[in-house]
N, C-alpha and C positions, 0 to 999 in steps of 0.2 A: 504493499499499500504506499502511496506516495504521501508523504508528510505535507500538510498545507504550508505554504510560505506566508509569513506575516505581511500584511499590507495595510497600514494604518496611516491616518492623517495626524498632523502635529496638534497636540493639546496637552495640558498639565498631566493628565493620565489617560491614555486611550486605549481602546480595545476593539478587536475584530472578532466576529464569530464567523467560522467557516463550516459549511456542511457539505458532503459529497467526498469523492475520492481525492479531491484536491482542493485548494482554497476557492471559496465560493461567495462569501458575502463580506461586504464592507460596512463597518459600523463606525460613526463619527458623531461630532457635535456634542452639546452639553446635556448632563443630566444632573438636576439639582437634588442634593441630599433632603430627605424628609425625615421627620421624627416619627418613630413608629407607633400606631396604634394596634395593640396586640390582638384585638378582635376584628382587625380589618384585613381583608385579603386583597392585595393589589392586583391591578390588571396585569396579565401576562401577554406578551406579544409573540407571535409566531415569527421564527426565523425563516425566511423563505430560502429554499433550496435552489441553487443554480448549477449544483454539480451533479453526479450520479445519484440517483436515489438508492436508498438503503433501508436498514431496520430501524434506524434512530433519527428522530427529529428533535429540535430544541424549540423551547420558548424562554423568553428572557423578561425579567422584572424591569429592566432598564435597557431601553433601546430607543434611539442610539444610546451608547454608553460612554461616559466620561467620568473618571473617578478624580475628584478634586484633590489639590495638595493636602496632605496629612500633616498635622502638627503632632508633636510627641503626645501620646495619649489617646490620639484620635484613631478612628477605624472607619472602614466603609464597607458595606454589605450589599450583596445583590444574590438573587437566586435564579438558577437555571432548571427548568422543568425537562425531564427526559421522557419522550413519548416513543412508545414501540409500535411498530407496524409489521404486518406479514407473518409474524410469529407470536405465539402466546406467551413465550418466555425466552429471555436472552440473558447472558452473563455480561455484566457491565464493568467497565473500568474507567479510570481517570488518570491521566498522566500529566506531571508537570515538568517542562522542558525548558532549560536555560537558552536564551538567545543573545546575540550581540553584546549588551552591556553587562551581562552577567559574567563576563571574564574578570571582573573586578573582585575585591574581597567582599565580605558580607555586607549587605545593603541596610540591616538592621529592621527590614521590614519581615512581618510574619504573615502567613497565610493559613487560615483554618478552614475546613470544609465539614459541613455536617449535613446529613441526609434526613429528609422527612418523607413519610410514605404519601403524604398529601402537601398541597400548597402551603408554604410558610404564612402565618398571619403577621401582618405588620407591613411597613413600607421600607423599601430599600433606600440607602443613602448613608450619610455620615452618622456615626455613632447610633446607628438604628438598633432597636431592640425588637427582634423577631421571635415568634413562638410556634411551637410544633405541638398540635394537640395529641398527636399519637405517639409522642416521644421521639426525640431526635437521637441518631446514631453518629457518632464521630467518625468521619472518614479520614480526616488528617487534622492533626493538632499542632499549632504553632510551628509550621514548616517554614525554616529560615530561607529567604530568597537570597542566596549567596552564590559566590563563584562556584560554577560546576553542580549546583544543587539540582539533582533530578530524582523524581520519585513516581512509580507507577503504583496505584493503589485500587485494589478490587472494590468494586461498588456492590457486589452481590447480584441477586436476581432482579431483573427488570421485567415487569409484566405488562401485557397489553391492556389489562383491566384496570391498571392504576398507573399513575404518573409520579414516580419519585421526584422530589425536588431537592437540589443540592444548593445549600446556602454557603457562599463563600464570603469570608471576611478578611480583608487585608488590614492589618494594624501596625502601628508604629508604637512601641512601648514607651512609657513616660520618660525612662532614663535613657532612651536611645536619641541619637542624632541622625537625621536622615541622610543617606548616602548619595552618591551619585545617580543619574538616571539609569535605568535598566529596563530590559525587556525579558518577559517570559511568556510561555504558552501553556495552556491548559487544554488537553485533548481528551475527548471522550470516544470510547468505542463500545460497541454491543455486538457480541457473537451469539447468533442464533444457532440452530441445529435442525437436522432432519430425523431425529430419533423419534420412534413411536411414542405415543402418548401412554403415560402411566395411568393406573386405575383411578388415581385422584385427579386426573385431566391435565396434569402438567407435563410438559415435554421432558423426556429423559435427558439428563445432562452428564453422560459419562464421558470417557476420554478417548473414543474411537477416532482415529486419524481421519477416516472418510468423513465423518461428521464435521470435523473441524474445518476440512478443506471445502465442504459444502458452505459452511458459514462464512469462511473467508471470502468467498465469491460474493456474498451478499453483504458484506461488511460496510457499514457507513462510519466514516470518521467525522467528528465534529469538534471544533476546537475554539478556545478563547485566547486571544493573543493580547497581551497587556503590556503597555509600555509606561513606565513611571518617568516623568519629567522632573527636573529640579524646580525649586521655587522660582517664580518669575520676578526678576530684580528691577526695581525702579531705577531708571537712568536720568540723572540730574542734568 
């Protein structure tokens, strides 16, 4: 599978979402942070596919996406919905990949990802407070965005009958000083299979090579490309 190439416009923090076997969609412009209402569910926007269709499609709580400059102690949260088609069940994973600017030492920024089986309640934005009624599962905890930092984390089962939502939070600890600009990528994958259904109605998820190859042919990659810029300085 060809990894999507980042293609973003310049802003304090910018992101691109890609769907398909290669890069597919450009996101830009500003998204203002909102204080969260814990009993409120924000509008999720579909991410249009312009690449090869596959098993997985995405929705985003912030679209277009721009994450503002974060001061020490600040955070920015947004959620991505994962929607499965063509298969009743798939095995999901998320990968964090350094690009360009991450050849530098540690950036001091931390990334956390949590899974909710339904949409998170609240409003994405700066220092947002989001709630998961079904109970959240930690996917990634305080992952440091530093030089060479890469992680591939299993998401577990994704079913067509439900759309899990992953809440991402980028934070800068109170004692930390923001580093230089950097870029990283968040990529999603979902592997379906052609195994016969079990008696409980779910597809079998064994390790047969033939099933994996069939799944790989129908694989859809989707990714979030994030570039953090330094603070804009006033010129006298």
